[in-house]
PyMOL commands that place a pseudoatom at each C-alpha (Angstrom):
pseudoatom trace, name=CA, resn=UNK, resi=1, chain=A, elem=C, hetatm=0, pos=[-27.156, -4.593, -21.571]
pseudoatom trace, name=CA, resn=UNK, resi=2, chain=A, elem=C, hetatm=0, pos=[-27.254, -1.365, -23.544]
pseudoatom trace, name=CA, resn=UNK, resi=3, chain=A, elem=C, hetatm=0, pos=[-23.286, -0.502, -24.726]
pseudoatom trace, name=CA, resn=UNK, resi=4, chain=A, elem=C, hetatm=0, pos=[-21.714, 2.515, -23.329]
pseudoatom trace, name=CA, resn=UNK, resi=5, chain=A, elem=C, hetatm=0, pos=[-19.702, 4.921, -25.767]
pseudoatom trace, name=CA, resn=UNK, resi=6, chain=A, elem=C, hetatm=0, pos=[-16.346, 5.186, -25.131]
pseudoatom trace, name=CA, resn=UNK, resi=7, chain=A, elem=C, hetatm=0, pos=[-15.257, 8.402, -23.965]
pseudoatom trace, name=CA, resn=UNK, resi=8, chain=A, elem=C, hetatm=0, pos=[-18.221, 8.097, -21.404]
pseudoatom trace, name=CA, resn=UNK, resi=9, chain=A, elem=C, hetatm=0, pos=[-16.766, 4.545, -20.365]
pseudoatom trace, name=CA, resn=UNK, resi=10, chain=A, elem=C, hetatm=0, pos=[-13.745, 5.896, -19.747]
pseudoatom trace, name=CA, resn=UNK, resi=11, chain=A, elem=C, hetatm=0, pos=[-14.532, 8.528, -16.995]
pseudoatom trace, name=CA, resn=UNK, resi=12, chain=A, elem=C, hetatm=0, pos=[-16.976, 6.472, -15.250]
pseudoatom trace, name=CA, resn=UNK, resi=13, chain=A, elem=C, hetatm=0, pos=[-13.650, 4.561, -14.834]
pseudoatom trace, name=CA, resn=UNK, resi=14, chain=A, elem=C, hetatm=0, pos=[-11.530, 6.907, -14.341]
pseudoatom trace, name=CA, resn=UNK, resi=15, chain=A, elem=C, hetatm=0, pos=[-13.581, 8.782, -11.317]
pseudoatom trace, name=CA, resn=UNK, resi=16, chain=A, elem=C, hetatm=0, pos=[-13.721, 4.929, -9.971]
pseudoatom trace, name=CA, resn=UNK, resi=17, chain=A, elem=C, hetatm=0, pos=[-10.148, 4.375, -9.820]
pseudoatom trace, name=CA, resn=UNK, resi=18, chain=A, elem=C, hetatm=0, pos=[-9.485, 7.284, -8.071]
pseudoatom trace, name=CA, resn=UNK, resi=19, chain=A, elem=C, hetatm=0, pos=[-12.288, 6.817, -5.448]
pseudoatom trace, name=CA, resn=UNK, resi=20, chain=A, elem=C, hetatm=0, pos=[-10.780, 3.286, -5.084]
pseudoatom trace, name=CA, resn=UNK, resi=21, chain=A, elem=C, hetatm=0, pos=[-7.634, 3.986, -4.767]
pseudoatom trace, name=CA, resn=UNK, resi=22, chain=A, elem=C, hetatm=0, pos=[-8.490, 6.886, -1.895]
pseudoatom trace, name=CA, resn=UNK, resi=23, chain=A, elem=C, hetatm=0, pos=[-10.252, 4.423, -0.238]
pseudoatom trace, name=CA, resn=UNK, resi=24, chain=A, elem=C, hetatm=0, pos=[-7.822, 1.851, 0.105]
pseudoatom trace, name=CA, resn=UNK, resi=25, chain=A, elem=C, hetatm=0, pos=[-5.261, 4.039, 0.419]
pseudoatom trace, name=CA, resn=UNK, resi=26, chain=A, elem=C, hetatm=0, pos=[-7.034, 5.756, 3.215]
pseudoatom trace, name=CA, resn=UNK, resi=27, chain=A, elem=C, hetatm=0, pos=[-8.469, 2.328, 4.349]
pseudoatom trace, name=CA, resn=UNK, resi=28, chain=A, elem=C, hetatm=0, pos=[-4.771, 1.362, 4.728]
pseudoatom trace, name=CA, resn=UNK, resi=29, chain=A, elem=C, hetatm=0, pos=[-2.909, 3.628, 6.613]
pseudoatom trace, name=CA, resn=UNK, resi=30, chain=A, elem=C, hetatm=0, pos=[-6.670, 3.421, 8.920]
pseudoatom trace, name=CA, resn=UNK, resi=31, chain=A, elem=C, hetatm=0, pos=[-5.781, -0.351, 9.776]
pseudoatom trace, name=CA, resn=UNK, resi=32, chain=A, elem=C, hetatm=0, pos=[-2.348, -0.060, 9.746]
pseudoatom trace, name=CA, resn=UNK, resi=33, chain=A, elem=C, hetatm=0, pos=[-2.641, 2.707, 12.889]
pseudoatom trace, name=CA, resn=UNK, resi=34, chain=A, elem=C, hetatm=0, pos=[-5.489, 0.588, 14.494]
pseudoatom trace, name=CA, resn=UNK, resi=35, chain=A, elem=C, hetatm=0, pos=[-3.968, -2.785, 14.364]
pseudoatom trace, name=CA, resn=UNK, resi=36, chain=A, elem=C, hetatm=0, pos=[-0.163, -1.684, 15.191]
pseudoatom trace, name=CA, resn=UNK, resi=37, chain=A, elem=C, hetatm=0, pos=[-1.293, -2.293, 18.883]
pseudoatom trace, name=CA, resn=UNK, resi=38, chain=A, elem=C, hetatm=0, pos=[-3.191, -4.838, 18.336]
pseudoatom trace, name=CA, resn=UNK, resi=39, chain=A, elem=C, hetatm=0, pos=[0.270, -6.905, 16.928]
pseudoatom trace, name=CA, resn=UNK, resi=40, chain=A, elem=C, hetatm=0, pos=[2.440, -5.709, 19.487]
pseudoatom trace, name=CA, resn=UNK, resi=41, chain=A, elem=C, hetatm=0, pos=[0.792, -6.984, 22.284]
pseudoatom trace, name=CA, resn=UNK, resi=42, chain=A, elem=C, hetatm=0, pos=[-0.015, -10.115, 20.335]
pseudoatom trace, name=CA, resn=UNK, resi=43, chain=A, elem=C, hetatm=0, pos=[3.551, -10.660, 19.673]
pseudoatom trace, name=CA, resn=UNK, resi=44, chain=A, elem=C, hetatm=0, pos=[3.891, -9.782, 23.529]
pseudoatom trace, name=CA, resn=UNK, resi=45, chain=A, elem=C, hetatm=0, pos=[4.770, -6.452, 23.626]
pseudoatom trace, name=CA, resn=UNK, resi=46, chain=A, elem=C, hetatm=0, pos=[2.532, -5.570, 26.187]
pseudoatom trace, name=CA, resn=UNK, resi=47, chain=A, elem=C, hetatm=0, pos=[2.155, -2.402, 29.103]
pseudoatom trace, name=CA, resn=UNK, resi=48, chain=A, elem=C, hetatm=0, pos=[3.199, -4.936, 31.515]
pseudoatom trace, name=CA, resn=UNK, resi=49, chain=A, elem=C, hetatm=0, pos=[5.885, -5.711, 29.393]
pseudoatom trace, name=CA, resn=UNK, resi=50, chain=A, elem=C, hetatm=0, pos=[7.082, -8.110, 27.781]
pseudoatom trace, name=CA, resn=UNK, resi=51, chain=A, elem=C, hetatm=0, pos=[5.017, -11.810, 28.151]
pseudoatom trace, name=CA, resn=UNK, resi=52, chain=A, elem=C, hetatm=0, pos=[6.420, -14.532, 29.414]
pseudoatom trace, name=CA, resn=UNK, resi=53, chain=A, elem=C, hetatm=0, pos=[6.902, -17.199, 26.217]
pseudoatom trace, name=CA, resn=UNK, resi=54, chain=A, elem=C, hetatm=0, pos=[5.805, -15.254, 23.572]
pseudoatom trace, name=CA, resn=UNK, resi=55, chain=A, elem=C, hetatm=0, pos=[7.513, -14.668, 20.638]
pseudoatom trace, name=CA, resn=UNK, resi=56, chain=A, elem=C, hetatm=0, pos=[8.513, -10.812, 22.572]
pseudoatom trace, name=CA, resn=UNK, resi=57, chain=A, elem=C, hetatm=0, pos=[10.256, -12.635, 24.882]
pseudoatom trace, name=CA, resn=UNK, resi=58, chain=A, elem=C, hetatm=0, pos=[11.959, -15.175, 22.107]
pseudoatom trace, name=CA, resn=UNK, resi=59, chain=A, elem=C, hetatm=0, pos=[13.359, -11.472, 20.709]
pseudoatom trace, name=CA, resn=UNK, resi=60, chain=A, elem=C, hetatm=0, pos=[14.643, -10.474, 23.769]
pseudoatom trace, name=CA, resn=UNK, resi=61, chain=A, elem=C, hetatm=0, pos=[16.533, -13.584, 24.773]
pseudoatom trace, name=CA, resn=UNK, resi=62, chain=A, elem=C, hetatm=0, pos=[18.052, -13.451, 21.350]
pseudoatom trace, name=CA, resn=UNK, resi=63, chain=A, elem=C, hetatm=0, pos=[18.772, -9.739, 21.243]
pseudoatom trace, name=CA, resn=UNK, resi=64, chain=A, elem=C, hetatm=0, pos=[20.342, -10.244, 25.193]
pseudoatom trace, name=CA, resn=UNK, resi=65, chain=A, elem=C, hetatm=0, pos=[22.483, -12.974, 24.040]
pseudoatom trace, name=CA, resn=UNK, resi=66, chain=A, elem=C, hetatm=0, pos=[23.948, -10.834, 20.682]
pseudoatom trace, name=CA, resn=UNK, resi=67, chain=A, elem=C, hetatm=0, pos=[24.765, -7.868, 23.064]
pseudoatom trace, name=CA, resn=UNK, resi=68, chain=A, elem=C, hetatm=0, pos=[26.866, -9.772, 26.216]
pseudoatom trace, name=CA, resn=UNK, resi=69, chain=A, elem=C, hetatm=0, pos=[23.220, -9.612, 28.553]
pseudoatom trace, name=CA, resn=UNK, resi=70, chain=A, elem=C, hetatm=0, pos=[22.019, -6.130, 27.437]
pseudoatom trace, name=CA, resn=UNK, resi=71, chain=A, elem=C, hetatm=0, pos=[19.765, -5.073, 25.241]
pseudoatom trace, name=CA, resn=UNK, resi=72, chain=A, elem=C, hetatm=0, pos=[20.918, -1.728, 23.612]
pseudoatom trace, name=CA, resn=UNK, resi=73, chain=A, elem=C, hetatm=0, pos=[18.879, 1.364, 23.764]
pseudoatom trace, name=CA, resn=UNK, resi=74, chain=A, elem=C, hetatm=0, pos=[17.168, 2.526, 20.411]
pseudoatom trace, name=CA, resn=UNK, resi=75, chain=A, elem=C, hetatm=0, pos=[17.798, -1.520, 18.685]
pseudoatom trace, name=CA, resn=UNK, resi=76, chain=A, elem=C, hetatm=0, pos=[14.406, -3.137, 17.647]
pseudoatom trace, name=CA, resn=UNK, resi=77, chain=A, elem=C, hetatm=0, pos=[13.693, -4.699, 20.592]
pseudoatom trace, name=CA, resn=UNK, resi=78, chain=A, elem=C, hetatm=0, pos=[14.037, -2.137, 22.387]
pseudoatom trace, name=CA, resn=UNK, resi=79, chain=A, elem=C, hetatm=0, pos=[12.116, 0.695, 19.891]
pseudoatom trace, name=CA, resn=UNK, resi=80, chain=A, elem=C, hetatm=0, pos=[9.317, -2.025, 19.818]
pseudoatom trace, name=CA, resn=UNK, resi=81, chain=A, elem=C, hetatm=0, pos=[8.760, -2.628, 23.507]
pseudoatom trace, name=CA, resn=UNK, resi=82, chain=A, elem=C, hetatm=0, pos=[8.796, 1.181, 24.160]
pseudoatom trace, name=CA, resn=UNK, resi=83, chain=A, elem=C, hetatm=0, pos=[6.056, 1.411, 21.610]
pseudoatom trace, name=CA, resn=UNK, resi=84, chain=A, elem=C, hetatm=0, pos=[3.897, -1.632, 23.429]
pseudoatom trace, name=CA, resn=UNK, resi=85, chain=A, elem=C, hetatm=0, pos=[4.489, -0.422, 27.174]
pseudoatom trace, name=CA, resn=UNK, resi=86, chain=A, elem=C, hetatm=0, pos=[3.345, 3.136, 26.408]
pseudoatom trace, name=CA, resn=UNK, resi=87, chain=A, elem=C, hetatm=0, pos=[2.024, 3.195, 22.951]
pseudoatom trace, name=CA, resn=UNK, resi=88, chain=A, elem=C, hetatm=0, pos=[3.640, 4.636, 18.703]
pseudoatom trace, name=CA, resn=UNK, resi=89, chain=A, elem=C, hetatm=0, pos=[4.951, 8.171, 19.634]
pseudoatom trace, name=CA, resn=UNK, resi=90, chain=A, elem=C, hetatm=0, pos=[4.065, 10.679, 16.544]
pseudoatom trace, name=CA, resn=UNK, resi=91, chain=A, elem=C, hetatm=0, pos=[6.999, 9.865, 14.214]
pseudoatom trace, name=CA, resn=UNK, resi=92, chain=A, elem=C, hetatm=0, pos=[5.598, 6.368, 14.752]
pseudoatom trace, name=CA, resn=UNK, resi=93, chain=A, elem=C, hetatm=0, pos=[2.305, 6.604, 14.281]
pseudoatom trace, name=CA, resn=UNK, resi=94, chain=A, elem=C, hetatm=0, pos=[3.254, 8.945, 10.992]
pseudoatom trace, name=CA, resn=UNK, resi=95, chain=A, elem=C, hetatm=0, pos=[5.491, 5.985, 9.920]
pseudoatom trace, name=CA, resn=UNK, resi=96, chain=A, elem=C, hetatm=0, pos=[3.265, 2.761, 10.354]
pseudoatom trace, name=CA, resn=UNK, resi=97, chain=A, elem=C, hetatm=0, pos=[0.177, 4.863, 8.855]
pseudoatom trace, name=CA, resn=UNK, resi=98, chain=A, elem=C, hetatm=0, pos=[2.563, 5.623, 5.906]
pseudoatom trace, name=CA, resn=UNK, resi=99, chain=A, elem=C, hetatm=0, pos=[3.338, 1.684, 5.442]
pseudoatom trace, name=CA, resn=UNK, resi=100, chain=A, elem=C, hetatm=0, pos=[-0.346, 0.848, 5.469]
pseudoatom trace, name=CA, resn=UNK, resi=101, chain=A, elem=C, hetatm=0, pos=[-1.196, 3.550, 2.582]
pseudoatom trace, name=CA, resn=UNK, resi=102, chain=A, elem=C, hetatm=0, pos=[1.547, 1.531, 0.897]
pseudoatom trace, name=CA, resn=UNK, resi=103, chain=A, elem=C, hetatm=0, pos=[0.112, -1.652, 0.945]
pseudoatom trace, name=CA, resn=UNK, resi=104, chain=A, elem=C, hetatm=0, pos=[-3.096, -0.438, 0.625]
pseudoatom trace, name=CA, resn=UNK, resi=105, chain=A, elem=C, hetatm=0, pos=[-2.716, 1.226, -3.005]
pseudoatom trace, name=CA, resn=UNK, resi=106, chain=A, elem=C, hetatm=0, pos=[-0.160, -2.724, -3.680]
pseudoatom trace, name=CA, resn=UNK, resi=107, chain=A, elem=C, hetatm=0, pos=[-3.365, -4.127, -3.016]
pseudoatom trace, name=CA, resn=UNK, resi=108, chain=A, elem=C, hetatm=0, pos=[-5.956, -2.391, -4.820]
pseudoatom trace, name=CA, resn=UNK, resi=109, chain=A, elem=C, hetatm=0, pos=[-3.154, -2.293, -8.227]
pseudoatom trace, name=CA, resn=UNK, resi=110, chain=A, elem=C, hetatm=0, pos=[-3.186, -5.754, -7.775]
pseudoatom trace, name=CA, resn=UNK, resi=111, chain=A, elem=C, hetatm=0, pos=[-6.367, -6.152, -7.448]
pseudoatom trace, name=CA, resn=UNK, resi=112, chain=A, elem=C, hetatm=0, pos=[-6.464, -4.169, -10.554]
pseudoatom trace, name=CA, resn=UNK, resi=113, chain=A, elem=C, hetatm=0, pos=[-4.458, -6.029, -12.231]
pseudoatom trace, name=CA, resn=UNK, resi=114, chain=A, elem=C, hetatm=0, pos=[-6.436, -9.761, -10.969]
pseudoatom trace, name=CA, resn=UNK, resi=115, chain=A, elem=C, hetatm=0, pos=[-9.941, -8.347, -11.666]
pseudoatom trace, name=CA, resn=UNK, resi=116, chain=A, elem=C, hetatm=0, pos=[-9.900, -6.719, -15.380]
pseudoatom trace, name=CA, resn=UNK, resi=117, chain=A, elem=C, hetatm=0, pos=[-13.070, -6.393, -17.062]
pseudoatom trace, name=CA, resn=UNK, resi=118, chain=A, elem=C, hetatm=0, pos=[-14.534, -6.931, -20.587]
pseudoatom trace, name=CA, resn=UNK, resi=119, chain=A, elem=C, hetatm=0, pos=[-14.003, -3.006, -20.785]
pseudoatom trace, name=CA, resn=UNK, resi=120, chain=A, elem=C, hetatm=0, pos=[-10.545, -2.649, -20.064]
pseudoatom trace, name=CA, resn=UNK, resi=121, chain=A, elem=C, hetatm=0, pos=[-9.780, -5.150, -22.046]
pseudoatom trace, name=CA, resn=UNK, resi=122, chain=A, elem=C, hetatm=0, pos=[-11.999, -3.458, -25.117]
pseudoatom trace, name=CA, resn=UNK, resi=123, chain=A, elem=C, hetatm=0, pos=[-9.296, -0.260, -24.225]
pseudoatom trace, name=CA, resn=UNK, resi=124, chain=A, elem=C, hetatm=0, pos=[-6.419, -2.550, -24.537]
pseudoatom trace, name=CA, resn=UNK, resi=125, chain=A, elem=C, hetatm=0, pos=[-7.378, -3.451, -27.673]
pseudoatom trace, name=CA, resn=UNK, resi=126, chain=A, elem=C, hetatm=0, pos=[-8.012, -0.101, -29.094]
pseudoatom trace, name=CA, resn=UNK, resi=127, chain=A, elem=C, hetatm=0, pos=[-4.162, 0.744, -27.374]
pseudoatom trace, name=CA, resn=UNK, resi=128, chain=A, elem=C, hetatm=0, pos=[-2.824, -1.757, -29.136]
pseudoatom trace, name=CA, resn=UNK, resi=129, chain=A, elem=C, hetatm=0, pos=[-4.610, -0.379, -32.399]
pseudoatom trace, name=CA, resn=UNK, resi=130, chain=A, elem=C, hetatm=0, pos=[-2.954, 2.860, -31.773]
pseudoatom trace, name=CA, resn=UNK, resi=131, chain=A, elem=C, hetatm=0, pos=[0.467, 1.223, -31.083]
pseudoatom trace, name=CA, resn=UNK, resi=132, chain=A, elem=C, hetatm=0, pos=[0.243, -0.372, -34.464]
pseudoatom trace, name=CA, resn=UNK, resi=133, chain=A, elem=C, hetatm=0, pos=[-0.946, 2.700, -36.438]
pseudoatom trace, name=CA, resn=UNK, resi=134, chain=A, elem=C, hetatm=0, pos=[-4.248, 1.222, -36.979]
pseudoatom trace, name=CA, resn=UNK, resi=135, chain=A, elem=C, hetatm=0, pos=[-5.928, 4.054, -34.880]
pseudoatom trace, name=CA, resn=UNK, resi=136, chain=A, elem=C, hetatm=0, pos=[-9.719, 4.845, -36.524]
pseudoatom trace, name=CA, resn=UNK, resi=137, chain=A, elem=C, hetatm=0, pos=[-8.959, 8.546, -35.195]
pseudoatom trace, name=CA, resn=UNK, resi=138, chain=A, elem=C, hetatm=0, pos=[-6.286, 11.030, -37.795]
pseudoatom trace, name=CA, resn=UNK, resi=139, chain=A, elem=C, hetatm=0, pos=[-3.074, 11.518, -37.377]
pseudoatom trace, name=CA, resn=UNK, resi=140, chain=A, elem=C, hetatm=0, pos=[-1.899, 14.346, -36.790]
pseudoatom trace, name=CA, resn=UNK, resi=141, chain=A, elem=C, hetatm=0, pos=[0.865, 15.898, -38.660]
pseudoatom trace, name=CA, resn=UNK, resi=142, chain=A, elem=C, hetatm=0, pos=[4.768, 16.001, -37.714]
pseudoatom trace, name=CA, resn=UNK, resi=143, chain=A, elem=C, hetatm=0, pos=[5.613, 18.758, -35.497]
pseudoatom trace, name=CA, resn=UNK, resi=144, chain=A, elem=C, hetatm=0, pos=[9.099, 18.175, -36.481]
pseudoatom trace, name=CA, resn=UNK, resi=145, chain=A, elem=C, hetatm=0, pos=[8.653, 20.351, -40.073]
pseudoatom trace, name=CA, resn=UNK, resi=146, chain=A, elem=C, hetatm=0, pos=[7.423, 23.200, -38.545]
pseudoatom trace, name=CA, resn=UNK, resi=147, chain=A, elem=C, hetatm=0, pos=[10.267, 23.767, -36.365]
pseudoatom trace, name=CA, resn=UNK, resi=148, chain=A, elem=C, hetatm=0, pos=[13.605, 23.499, -38.775]
for i in range(1, 148): cmd.bond("trace and resi %d" % i, "trace and resi %d" % (i + 1))
show_as sticks, trace
zoom trace
């Protein structure tokens, strides 16, 4: 395998990182918005109401007991039921998309930590050399002496 110059390798890695990050963020946002209605239906918040015997039914039962027999308007259970019945509002869609985008970015970051390649390790070694004063590049003169 042919050795790739370090600067060319860094540019390629930088472009790959940007494209991968954009794809992860966009995929997370789109996936979260697309799967939110599926998740609501799966736990029992359906367009026909709360499904009997579902997790949603136990949530509404607990909320009613806690509030003396009724479910408070604006509570989590009420908002979820509304979203299950009528779909997500524009603000809810934006919020779900934002959370999905953050999750995608977090997974991309985690994947970068887990799946480092050999070239990344070589770059890390170069950074350590620079921090320890063993840089292959000439040192720049101190600027503080010019401003005294």
